[in-house]
N, C-alpha and C positions, 0 to 999 in steps of 0.2 A: 621690466615689470610684466607680470603675467596678466594676460587678458582672459577673464573668466568666460567670455563669449567663445573664445577659441577652444577652451577646454570642453565646452558644451558641444561644439561642432565636431571635434575629434572623437569624443566619446560616443556621440550619436552615430558617426560614420562607422566606428568599430562595432557598435551594436547592430547596425544594418548589415555589416559584412559577416560577423561571426554568429548571428542568431539563426542561420539557416537550419541547423539540425535540431533546434530547440522546439519543445512543444509550445503551442499557442503562438506560432510564428507571426501571424498578422499583428498580434498585439505588441510583440517585440519590435516589429518594423514600424508600427505607428508611433511607438515611444521614441525610437531612434530618429524617425523623420521629424517628429515634433521638436526634438532637441536640436537638430540641424537647422530647421526653419527658424526657431527662436534665436539661436546663436547667430545665424546669418543676418536676421533682421536687426538685432541689437548691434551687430558689427558694421554692416553696410547699408542699413536702412536710412532713408532720408531723415534728416533731423526734424523736418516739418511733420513727419508722422511719428517719429520715435519720441519726441519730447511730450506731446499730449498724451500718448499712451502710457508713458512712465509716470507722468504726473497723475493720471487717472488711477493707476495701480497704487501709487503711494498715498492717495487720498481715501482709499477704501477703509471700511470699518474693520475692526479686528475679527469680528465674527465671520466675515467673508474669507479671511485667511484661514480660519479654523476649518471651514468647509473644504477649501482647496487642500489643506493639509490632510484631512480625513480621506479625501479622494486619492491623494498620492499614497497614503498608507495602504489603502485598499489595493491599489495597483501594485505596490511593492509586495504585499502578501500574496497576491495572485501570481506574480512572476516568480517569487521564491518557491511557491508551491509547484509551479510548472518545472522548476529546476530540480525538484525532489528534495529540497532542503527543509521542508516542513512535513515531517512524517508523523503519523499518529502514534 
């Protein structure tokens, strides 16, 4: 069975390694580091810390997820623009 946390760690490491020549490099590195930290915490973090955090996340209101989704969309558009995929 595939562990999604491992996918996050692997893709985050690839982002850290291969984003050196890209514009807005610190933003790419922060995104990759956040992916690795999140995946590592969900994989190897102590259950005493992981369970309350996950229960808190699942108990949030839907509007909170909408704000997080808008922030992630903004980040995606900024990084796609940095790649040159969004031309005028």
